[in-house]
C-alpha positions as CSV (number, residue, x, y, z in Angstrom):
1,M,-37.5,13.4,-20.6
2,I,-34.9,14.5,-18.1
3,G,-33.4,17.8,-18.8
4,C,-29.9,18.7,-17.8
5,M,-28.8,22.5,-17.1
6,R,-25.3,23.4,-16.9
7,T,-24.4,26.4,-14.6
8,N,-21.6,27.9,-12.6
9,I,-22.2,28.7,-9.0
10,V,-20.0,29.7,-6.0
11,L,-20.4,27.3,-3.1
12,N,-19.0,27.2,0.3
13,E,-16.2,24.6,0.0
14,A,-15.9,23.5,3.5
15,L,-19.8,22.7,3.3
16,V,-19.4,20.9,0.0
17,E,-16.5,18.8,1.7
18,E,-18.5,17.9,4.6
19,A,-21.4,16.9,2.3
20,L,-19.2,14.6,0.3
21,R,-17.9,13.1,3.5
22,L,-21.3,12.5,5.1
23,S,-22.9,11.2,1.7
24,G,-20.2,9.0,0.6
25,A,-20.8,10.5,-3.1
26,R,-18.0,10.4,-5.4
27,S,-18.4,13.9,-7.1
28,K,-19.9,17.3,-5.9
29,R,-22.5,16.9,-8.8
30,A,-23.8,13.9,-6.9
31,V,-23.8,15.6,-3.8
32,I,-25.8,18.6,-5.2
33,E,-28.2,16.3,-7.0
34,E,-28.9,14.5,-3.8
35,A,-29.3,17.7,-1.7
36,L,-31.8,18.9,-4.3
37,R,-33.8,15.8,-4.3
38,V,-33.9,15.8,-0.4
39,Y,-35.1,19.4,-0.6
40,V,-37.7,18.5,-3.1
41,D,-38.9,15.5,-1.0
42,H,-38.9,17.8,2.2
43,K,-40.9,20.5,0.4
44,S,-43.4,18.0,-1.0
45,H,-44.1,16.5,2.3
46,E,-44.4,19.8,4.0
47,K,-46.9,20.8,1.3
48,R,-49.0,17.5,1.7
49,R,-49.1,18.0,5.5
50,E,-50.3,21.5,5.2
51,S,-52.9,20.4,2.6
52,Y,-53.8,17.4,4.8
53,A,-54.4,19.7,7.8
54,A,-56.5,22.2,5.8
55,R,-58.6,19.4,4.3
56,L,-59.0,17.7,7.9
57,S,-60.2,21.1,9.4
58,A,-62.6,21.9,6.6
59,L,-64.0,18.3,6.9
60,E,-64.4,18.6,10.7
61,R,-66.2,21.8,10.2
62,R,-68.6,20.4,7.7
63,T,-69.2,17.1,9.7
64,G,-69.1,18.6,13.2
65,K,-72.7,17.8,14.0
66,L,-72.9,14.6,12.2
67,A,-72.8,11.2,13.9
68,L,-70.2,9.3,12.0
69,R,-68.9,5.8,12.1
70,Q,-65.3,7.1,11.3
71,T,-63.8,10.4,12.3
72,P,-62.7,12.8,9.6
73,G,-59.2,12.1,10.2
74,E,-59.8,8.2,9.7
75,V,-61.7,9.0,6.4
76,L,-58.7,11.0,5.0
77,R,-56.1,8.6,6.2
78,A,-57.9,5.7,4.4
79,D,-58.3,8.0,1.5
80,R,-54.6,8.7,1.6
81,E,-53.7,5.1,1.7
82,R,-55.9,4.3,-1.3
83,G,-53.7,6.6,-3.4
C-alpha cells in the first residue's frame, strides 16, 4: 500500500522552475516525486557499490592463498547477476 503525506515546505522557486523545465513535468509535485525517486535510486546504488566492495575485499582476504578457477570478483558478479 502506498502512503501519501501532505506537508508544507519552502522551496527555492528558481530551482523548482528549472527542474520543471528540465524534467518536462506538469506540476511541482511531479518534479519533487521524480527528484525523490532519483535520490533514493542513487543512494541505493551507492549502498550496493559499498556493500559489493566490502564483500569483494572480504572474499579476497579469505581466498588469497587458494587457487581458484574464477577470481572473487567474477564469483560476486555471477552471484549478483543471478539475483
